[in-house]
C-alpha positions in Angstrom: 10.2 10.2 4.1 8.3 6.9 3.6 5.1 6.3 5.5 3.9 2.8 6.2 0.4 1.9 7.4 -0.5 -1.5 8.8 -4.0 -2.6 9.6 -4.8 -5.9 11.4 -7.6 -7.4 9.4 -8.5 -10.6 11.1 -6.5 -13.2 12.9 -2.9 -12.6 11.9 -3.6 -11.1 8.5 -2.1 -7.6 8.2 -2.8 -5.2 5.3 0.2 -2.9 4.7 0.1 0.2 2.5 2.4 2.9 1.4 2.2 5.6 -1.3 -0.1 3.8 -3.7 1.0 0.2 -3.0 -0.7 -2.3 -0.9 0.2 -5.9 0.2 -0.5 -8.4 2.9 1.4 -10.3 5.6 0.1 -13.4 7.4 1.2 -16.5 9.2 0.8 -20.0 7.7 -2.3 -22.0 8.5 -0.3 -24.4 10.8 0.7 -21.3 12.8 -2.9 -20.1 13.3 -2.9 -17.7 10.3 -4.8 -17.8 7.0 -1.7 -17.8 4.7 -2.8 -14.8 2.7 0.7 -13.5 2.2 4.3 -14.0 3.3 5.1 -14.0 7.0 6.5 -10.9 8.5 9.9 -12.6 8.8 9.9 -13.5 5.1 9.0 -9.9 4.3 12.0 -8.7 6.4 14.3 -11.1 4.6 12.9 -10.0 1.3 13.4 -6.3 2.1 17.1 -7.0 3.1 17.6 -8.9 -0.2 16.1 -6.1 -2.2 18.4 -3.5 -0.5 21.4 -5.7 -1.1 20.5 -6.3 -4.8 19.8 -2.6 -5.4 23.1 -1.5 -3.7 25.1 -4.0 -5.8 23.3 -2.9 -9.0 24.1 0.7 -8.3 27.8 -0.1 -7.4 28.2 -2.2 -10.6 26.7 0.5 -12.7 29.0 3.1 -11.1 32.1 0.9 -11.7 31.0 0.0 -15.3 30.8 -3.7 -14.4 
């Protein structure tokens, strides 16, 4: 099972870590953040895109496409 840790650094900057990987999320400057990473919404969309791409790749590999 995956474990995710999130630490609020300053303002809206959040440091996220899991099993040896670390990244940041933040809001844009015009929204009160410091723009040190993608917004949480962008990260959510990115994770959905990654799941979709991975699923399609496995399906295509399975079907020999």
